[in-house]
C-alpha positions in Angstrom: 0.0 0.0 0.0 2.9 2.4 0.8 4.3 1.8 -2.7 1.0 2.4 -4.3 0.3 5.5 -2.3 3.8 6.9 -2.5 3.5 8.7 -5.9 0.2 10.3 -4.8 -0.1 13.6 -3.0 -1.2 13.7 0.6 -4.8 14.8 -0.4 -5.1 11.9 -2.9 -3.7 9.4 -0.4 -6.4 10.4 2.1 -9.1 10.1 -0.6 -7.9 6.6 -1.6 -7.9 5.4 1.9 -11.4 6.8 2.5 -12.7 5.1 -0.7 -11.1 1.8 0.5 -12.9 2.1 3.8 -16.2 2.8 2.0 -15.8 -0.2 -0.3 -15.1 -2.5 2.6 -18.2 -1.3 4.5 -20.5 -1.6 1.5 -19.1 -5.1 0.5 -19.6 -6.4 4.1 -23.2 -5.1 4.3 -24.0 -6.5 0.8 -22.7 -10.0 1.5 -24.4 -10.1 4.9 -27.7 -9.1 3.3 -27.4 -11.7 0.5 -26.7 -14.5 3.1 -29.6 -13.3 5.2 -31.9 -13.7 2.2 -30.9 -17.3 1.9 -32.5 -18.3 5.2 -35.8 -16.7 4.6 -38.7 -19.2 4.8 -36.9 -21.6 7.1 -38.9 -20.5 10.1 -42.2 -20.9 8.1 -41.1 -24.4 7.0 -40.4 -25.3 10.7 -43.9 -24.1 11.6 -45.4 -26.2 8.8 -43.5 -29.2 10.1 -44.9 -28.6 13.6 -48.4 -28.3 12.1 -47.9 -31.8 10.4 -46.9 -33.2 13.8 -50.1 -31.8 15.4 -52.3 -33.0 12.5 -50.9 -36.6 12.8 -51.8 -36.7 16.5 -55.3 -35.3 15.8 -55.9 -38.0 13.2 -54.7 -40.6 15.7 -57.3 -39.3 18.2 -60.1 -39.6 15.6 -59.5 -43.4 14.9 -61.5 -45.1 13.6 -61.7 -42.7 10.6 -64.8 -42.2 8.5 -65.9 -39.9 5.7 -66.0 -36.9 8.0 -62.2 -37.3 8.7 -61.2 -37.3 5.1 -60.9 -33.5 5.2 -58.2 -33.8 7.8 -56.3 -36.4 5.8 -56.4 -34.1 2.7 -55.2 -31.1 4.8 -52.2 -33.1 6.1 -51.4 -34.2 2.6 -51.6 -30.6 1.3 -49.3 -29.3 4.1 -46.6 -31.8 3.1 -46.6 -30.2 -0.4 -46.4 -26.6 1.0 -44.1 -24.5 -1.3 -42.2 -22.9 1.7 -41.5 -26.3 3.1 -40.5 -27.7 -0.3 -38.2 -24.7 -1.0 -36.5 -24.9 2.5 -36.0 -28.7 2.0 -34.4 -28.1 -1.4 -32.3 -25.1 -0.2 -30.9 -27.0 2.8 -30.3 -30.3 0.8 -32.9 -32.3 2.8 -34.8 -33.7 -0.1 -34.0 -37.3 0.7 -35.2 -37.0 4.3 -38.4 -35.2 3.1 -39.0 -37.9 0.4 -38.7 -40.6 3.1 -41.2 -38.8 5.2 -43.6 -38.4 2.3 -43.3 -42.0 1.3 -43.9 -43.2 4.8 -47.1 -41.1 4.9 -48.4 -42.3 1.6 -47.5 -45.9 1.9 -47.6 -46.7 5.6 -49.2 -44.2 8.0 -52.3 -43.1 5.9 -53.4 -46.7 5.1 -52.8 -47.7 8.7 -54.9 -44.9 10.0 -57.8 -45.8 7.7 -57.6 -49.5 8.7 -57.2 -48.9 12.5 -60.2 -49.6 14.7 -58.7 -48.0 17.7 -55.8 -45.4 18.4 -53.5 -48.1 19.7 -53.4 -49.8 16.3 -51.8 -46.8 14.6 -49.9 -45.3 17.5 -46.5 -46.8 16.6 -46.7 -45.6 13.0 -47.7 -42.1 14.2 -44.7 -42.0 16.6 -42.4 -43.0 13.8 -43.8 -40.3 11.5 -43.3 -37.7 14.2 -39.7 -38.9 14.6 -39.1 -38.4 10.9 -40.6 -34.9 11.2 -38.3 -34.1 14.2 -35.3 -35.2 12.2 -36.4 -33.0 9.3 -37.0 -30.0 11.6 -33.6 -30.6 13.2 -31.9 -30.6 9.9 -33.6 -27.4 8.8 -32.6 -25.8 12.2 -29.0 -26.8 11.9 -28.7 -25.5 8.4 -30.3 -22.2 9.5 -27.9 -21.9 12.5 -24.9 -22.6 10.2 -26.0 -19.9 7.8 -26.5 -17.5 10.6 -23.0 -18.3 11.9 -21.6 -17.8 8.4 -23.3 -14.4 8.3 -21.8 -13.5 11.7 -18.3 -14.6 10.6 -18.6 -12.7 7.4 -19.7 -9.6 9.2 -16.9 -10.0 11.8 -14.4 -10.5 9.1 -15.4 -7.3 7.3 -15.5 -5.4 10.6 -12.0 -6.6 11.4 -10.8 -5.7 7.9 -12.4 -2.3 8.3 -10.8 -1.8 11.7 -7.4 -2.9 10.4 -7.7 -0.6 7.5 -8.8 2.2 9.8 -5.9 1.6 12.2 -3.5 1.4 9.3 -5.0 4.6 7.8 -4.5 6.4 11.2 -0.9 5.1 11.6 -0.1 5.9 7.9 -1.5 9.4 8.2 0.2 10.0 11.5 3.5 8.9 9.9 3.0 10.9 6.7 1.0 13.9 7.9 0.9 14.3 11.7 4.6 13.6 12.6 6.0 15.7 9.7 3.6 18.5 10.7 4.8 18.3 14.3 8.4 18.4 13.2 7.7 21.5 11.1 6.0 23.2 14.0 8.8 22.3 16.4 11.4 23.6 13.9 9.5 26.9 13.5 9.2 27.3 17.3 12.9 26.5 17.8 13.9 28.9 15.1 11.8 31.6 16.8 13.8 30.9 20.0 17.1 31.1 18.2 17.7 27.3 18.2 18.6 26.1 14.7 19.8 22.7 15.6 16.5 20.9 14.7 16.2 19.3 11.3 13.4 17.8 9.3 13.9 14.1 8.9 13.8 13.2 5.2 12.4 9.7 4.9 12.4 9.4 1.1 8.8 10.6 0.6 8.4 13.3 -2.1 5.3 15.1 -1.0 4.2 18.5 0.2 5.6 17.9 3.7 9.0 16.8 2.4 9.3 19.9 0.2 8.4 22.2 3.1 10.8 20.3 5.4 13.7 20.6 2.9 13.1 24.3 2.6 13.1 24.7 6.4 16.3 22.6 6.7 18.1 24.9 4.2 16.9 28.0 6.1 18.1 26.5 9.4 21.5 25.7 8.0 22.0 29.2 6.8 20.8 30.8 10.0 22.9 28.3 12.1 26.0 29.2 10.1 25.4 32.9 10.8 25.0 32.4 14.6 27.5 29.6 15.1 30.5 31.9 15.4 28.8 34.3 17.8 27.5 31.5 19.9 30.9 29.9 20.1 32.5 33.1 21.3 29.8 33.7 23.8 30.1 30.1 25.1 33.8 30.5 25.5 33.4 33.8 27.5 30.6 32.3 29.6 32.6 29.2 30.4 35.6 31.3 31.4 33.4 33.5 33.6 31.7 30.5 35.2 35.1 28.9 35.9 36.3 32.1 37.5 33.0 32.5 39.5 33.3 28.9 40.7 36.9 29.5 41.8 35.9 32.7 43.6 33.0 31.0 45.3 35.4 28.2 46.3 37.9 30.6 47.7 35.2 32.5 49.6 33.7 29.3 51.1 37.2 28.1 51.9 38.1 31.4 53.7 34.9 31.2 55.8 35.4 27.5 56.6 39.1 27.9 57.5 38.2 30.7 59.9 35.5 28.6 61.7 35.5 27.1 65.1 35.5 23.4 64.1 38.6 21.2 64.3 41.1 21.9 61.6 40.7 18.5 60.0 36.9 19.0 59.7 37.5 22.4 58.2 40.3 21.5 55.8 39.4 18.0 54.5 36.2 19.1 52.6 38.3 21.9 51.0 40.9 19.4 49.8 38.2 17.2 48.4 36.6 20.1 46.5 40.0 21.3 45.3 40.3 17.9 43.5 37.2 18.7 41.5 38.4 22.1 40.4 42.0 21.1 39.5 43.7 18.0 38.1 45.4 17.5 41.5 44.9 14.1 43.2 46.0 12.6 46.5 46.2 16.1 48.1 47.7 16.1 51.6 48.5 18.7 54.1 51.4 18.1 56.6 51.2 20.4 59.7 54.6 20.7 61.5 55.0 20.9 65.2 57.2 23.9 66.2 58.6 24.3 62.7 60.1 20.8 62.8 59.6 18.6 59.8 60.2 15.5 61.8 57.0 16.0 63.9 53.9 16.5 61.8 50.3 15.4 61.4 49.0 14.6 58.0 45.5 15.6 56.8 44.0 14.1 53.6 40.6 13.5 52.1 41.7 10.3 50.6 42.0 8.1 53.7 40.1 4.8 53.4 40.1 4.4 57.2 39.4 6.7 60.2 42.6 8.2 61.6 43.4 7.5 65.2 43.0 11.2 66.2 39.7 11.7 64.5 36.5 12.2 66.6 34.1 13.1 63.8 31.2 10.7 64.0 30.3 11.2 60.3 32.9 9.2 58.5 31.5 10.0 55.0 32.4 13.6 55.5 36.1 12.9 55.1 36.8 9.3 54.2 37.2 8.5 50.5 38.8 5.7 48.5 39.3 7.8 45.4 42.4 9.7 44.4 45.0 7.4 46.0 48.6 8.0 45.3 50.2 6.6 42.1 53.9 5.9 41.9 54.1 7.1 38.2 52.4 10.4 38.8 54.6 13.4 39.4 54.3 15.2 42.8 54.1 18.9 43.6 54.4 20.7 46.9 53.7 24.1 48.3 55.3 25.4 51.5 53.0 26.8 54.2 55.4 29.3 55.7 55.9 33.0 56.3 58.4 35.2 58.1 57.3 33.9 61.5 57.6 30.2 61.0 57.2 27.1 58.8 53.8 25.6 59.5 53.7 22.7 57.0 53.5 21.7 53.4 50.8 21.0 50.8 51.6 17.9 48.8 49.7 16.6 45.8 50.0 14.6 42.6 48.6 15.2 39.1 48.3 12.9 36.1 50.9 13.5 33.4 48.3 14.0 30.7 46.6 16.8 32.6 49.2 19.5 33.6 48.3 22.5 35.6 47.5 25.7 33.8 48.0 29.3 35.0 44.5 29.5 36.6 45.1 26.3 38.6 48.4 27.7 39.8 46.8 30.9 40.8 44.0 29.1 42.7 46.4 26.8 44.6 48.7 29.7 45.5 45.7 31.8 46.8 44.5 28.8 48.9 48.0 28.2 50.2 48.2 31.9 51.3 44.8 31.6 53.1 45.8 28.4 54.8 49.2 29.8 55.8 47.5 32.9 57.3 45.0 30.7 59.2 47.8 28.5 60.6 49.9 31.6 61.6 46.9 33.1 63.4 46.1 29.9 65.2 49.7 29.5 66.3 49.8 33.1 67.5 46.5 32.5 69.4 47.9 29.4 71.0 51.0 31.2 72.0 49.0 34.2 73.4 46.8 31.8 75.4 49.9 30.1 76.7 51.5 33.4 77.7 48.2 34.6 79.3 48.2 31.3 81.3 51.8 31.8 82.3 51.1 35.4 83.4 48.1 34.3 85.4 50.1 31.6 87.1 52.9 34.0 87.7 50.4 36.4 89.3 49.2 33.5 91.5 52.8 32.7 92.4 53.4 36.3 93.5 50.2 36.3 95.6 51.3 33.1 97.2 54.8 34.4 97.9 53.5 37.7 99.3 50.9 36.1 101.5 51.2 32.4 102.4 55.0 32.2 102.0 55.5 35.1 104.4 53.0 33.7 106.9 54.8 30.3 106.8 58.2 32.1 107.3 56.7 34.0 110.3 55.4 30.7 111.8 58.8 29.1 111.3 60.5 32.0 113.2 57.9 31.8 116.0 58.3 28.1 116.3 62.1 28.5 116.6 61.5 31.0 119.4 59.4 28.5 121.2 62.1 25.9 120.8 64.6 28.3 122.3 62.5 28.4 125.4 62.7 24.7 125.9 63.5 24.9 129.6 60.1 26.5 130.3 58.2 23.8 128.3 57.3 20.3 129.2 58.7 17.4 127.1 55.2 16.8 125.5 55.0 20.5 124.4 58.6 20.4 123.1 57.7 17.3 121.0 54.6 19.1 119.8 56.6 22.2 118.8 59.2 20.0 117.0 56.4 18.3 115.1 54.9 21.7 114.2 58.3 22.8 113.0 58.7 19.8 110.7 55.2 20.3 109.3 56.0 23.9 108.6 59.2 23.0 106.9 57.4 20.5 104.7 54.6 23.0 103.8 57.2 25.7 103.1 59.2 23.4 100.9 56.1 22.3 99.0 55.0 25.9 98.6 58.5 26.7 97.2 58.2 23.9 94.7 54.7 25.1 93.8 56.0 28.6 93.3 58.8 27.3 91.1 56.4 25.5 88.8 54.0 28.5 88.8 56.9 30.7 87.6 57.8 28.3 84.8 57.8 30.1 81.4 57.5 28.4 78.0 59.2 30.2 75.2 57.8 27.9 72.5 54.2 26.8 72.0 53.4 23.1 72.2 54.1 20.3 74.6 57.0 18.8 72.6 59.0 22.0 72.7 58.4 22.4 76.4 59.5 18.8 77.1 62.6 19.2 75.0 63.5 22.4 76.9 62.9 20.6 80.2 65.0 17.6 79.2 67.9 19.9 78.2 67.6 21.7 81.5 67.5 18.6 83.8 70.1 16.8 81.7 72.6 19.5 82.7 71.4 19.4 86.4 71.5 15.6 86.6 74.7 15.1 84.5 72.8 12.3 82.7 71.4 12.4 79.1 67.6 12.0 79.5 65.9 9.9 76.7 62.7 11.5 75.3 60.3 9.3 73.4 57.5 11.6 72.2 54.8 9.8 70.1 51.9 12.2 70.1 50.7 13.9 66.9 50.8 17.7 67.0 48.2 19.5 69.1 47.0 16.3 70.7 47.2 17.9 74.2 45.7 21.5 74.5 47.9 24.2 76.0 46.1 24.3 79.4 46.5 20.6 79.9 50.1 20.6 78.5 51.1 23.0 81.4 49.9 20.5 84.0 51.6 17.6 82.2 54.8 19.5 81.9 54.8 20.4 85.6 54.2 16.8 86.6 57.2 15.8 84.4 59.4 18.5 86.1 58.3 17.5 89.5 59.2 13.9 88.7 62.6 15.0 87.3 63.1 17.2 90.4 62.6 14.2 92.7 65.0 12.1 90.6 67.6 14.9 91.0 67.1 15.2 94.8 66.6 11.6 95.8 67.1 8.9 93.1 70.9 9.1 92.3 70.1 7.6 88.9 72.4 7.0 86.0 69.6 6.5 83.4 66.4 8.6 83.0 63.8 8.3 80.3 60.5 10.1 79.4 57.9 8.6 77.2 54.7 10.2 76.0 52.3 8.0 74.0 48.7 7.9 72.9 46.9 4.6 73.5 43.3 4.3 72.5 42.6 8.0 73.0 44.4 8.2 76.4 47.7 10.0 76.8 50.2 8.3 79.0 53.3 10.2 80.5 55.9 7.9 82.0 59.1 9.1 83.7 61.4 6.3 84.7 64.8 6.1 86.4 67.2 3.3 87.6 67.9 5.0 90.9 67.4 4.0 94.5 63.7 3.4 94.1 60.9 4.0 96.6 61.6 3.0 100.2 59.6 0.0 101.4 58.3 1.8 104.5 58.1 5.5 105.0 56.4 7.6 107.6 55.3 10.0 104.9 53.8 8.1 102.0 52.8 11.4 100.3 56.4 12.7 100.3 58.3 13.5 97.1 55.7 15.9 95.8 53.2 13.1 95.1 50.3 15.1 96.5 51.0 17.9 94.0 51.4 15.5 91.1 48.2 13.7 92.0 46.3 17.0 92.2 47.5 18.0 88.8 46.5 14.6 87.4 43.0 15.0 88.8 42.8 18.4 87.1 43.6 16.6 83.9 40.7 14.2 84.6 43.2 11.4 85.0 45.3 9.7 87.6 49.0 9.6 88.7 50.8 6.8 90.4 54.4 6.0 91.4 55.5 2.4 90.6 58.7 0.5 91.2 60.5 -0.6 88.1 61.4 -4.3 87.7 65.1 -3.6 87.2 65.2 -1.1 90.1 64.2 2.5 90.2 60.9 4.3 90.1 58.3 5.1 87.4 55.9 8.0 87.6 53.0 7.3 85.4 50.2 9.8 84.5 47.2 8.6 82.3 44.5 11.0 81.2 42.2 11.7 78.2 42.7 15.0 76.3 39.7 17.3 76.5 39.6 18.7 73.0 39.8 17.2 69.5 43.1 16.0 68.0 43.4 18.9 65.5 41.9 22.1 66.7 
């Protein structure tokens, strides 16, 4: 059909399809009417057969027959020769059955009825005659039903053909008329909006729609060629502006986030992850130095598959990422995080060889490095200022203690000495009591002096490591023994206000070693086990006495009080090889990287 309709115009194609639909409808109705005419008279023939059945029973009821019943016999004989019955029998090919019925009537039933003296004599013959009538009626009925079924099938067939042709007509017209029309309308609307990318799909049909579509295609090509150059330049400028806007937005968010109050790892890790989306850099890491020392540093990265030991962020998906791992064959780049005041760390990253950094990437990274350096410098200054303020506050407390309690204790010591000088006037019990008071005053005065010494301690460098290194250097000279320092904490694990207490405990322990231990080997170890910091000061000296009248001697009260202020505990333990170990265990209050 497509090949037949292809040379025609769209109007002629629609006319041909409508004519075909009309022909199918008329043909179906004509054939159905012709087949319906063929079954006319069958119902009348069936009625006549029923009349013959009734007449035969009526004759049987009139037995014995006489001259008055001859009219009934002639009526039955005439009904057998009825034209409607004869036509139906011939039309339905039941002539043989009808002839058998007629012969049985003429040769058997009618003579038997005339000879019978009572109804029982002809009843079997009448029953057989009725049976033959029933077979004849059944045959006419079956043939009638078959013809009706044929009429139904023919009508259904023509209806199905009509529907198929109708569906095919709709699909054909949608394909040849509606779809091309929609394409043309869409092309016109797109051209009105300045979009000339749409094209009319040429499907090999040469009709009105194809001609119009070809003209629109040529017009779109010409207009697209005119605007292509302008659009390309506008797109380049727009992409450049969007890139710069994205970079500026990133730098703005990075500046706000870096100056926030969250831990530095929580602030910095999302920035490193986002930097990987803006630049070809991968495996970006930031190493933060402790007191400008490249040996002690903490490494921050957004490409860690497992939670770091120092991390306390409950949302692991905020930082952890398996992408962007380091590759041995990728070149590495580094940017120093330093200024005139110190060296705070380094930014290390890799980039694929096939994607080198351009000028915009270098400018973005340098700006971010400047921001990060500024933030680290400010935080180091703030830490140093807090440490200095704490030292000044403790120095003020030391002055107050010296000017008040220390003088009072000195006065009490002098008064006790005066009492002892008047020993002749005192009883032995009072003299013993005065002597005990003098010893207690000496102990209290010595502990106060030790407390004032630790309160007057000044730290020139921020951080616990620098303070411990300075303390180790000082006591190594005082003891004449090289003190081993094993420091295994990451930078900023212990905040400054806790570092002061931990340092003073270490100094108190070293002071006891200097005064009492007579040791030849001293070691200090600071480790982090399962989130708890442990300070251990060991020596191989004399060790603790087995029995002592003053179990809280050697400044143990002060060390225990400081450990309680750290929310931890302090204990003095004997070493297996001799000597003493002072062990302090506590949990830092703040996050690992703040």
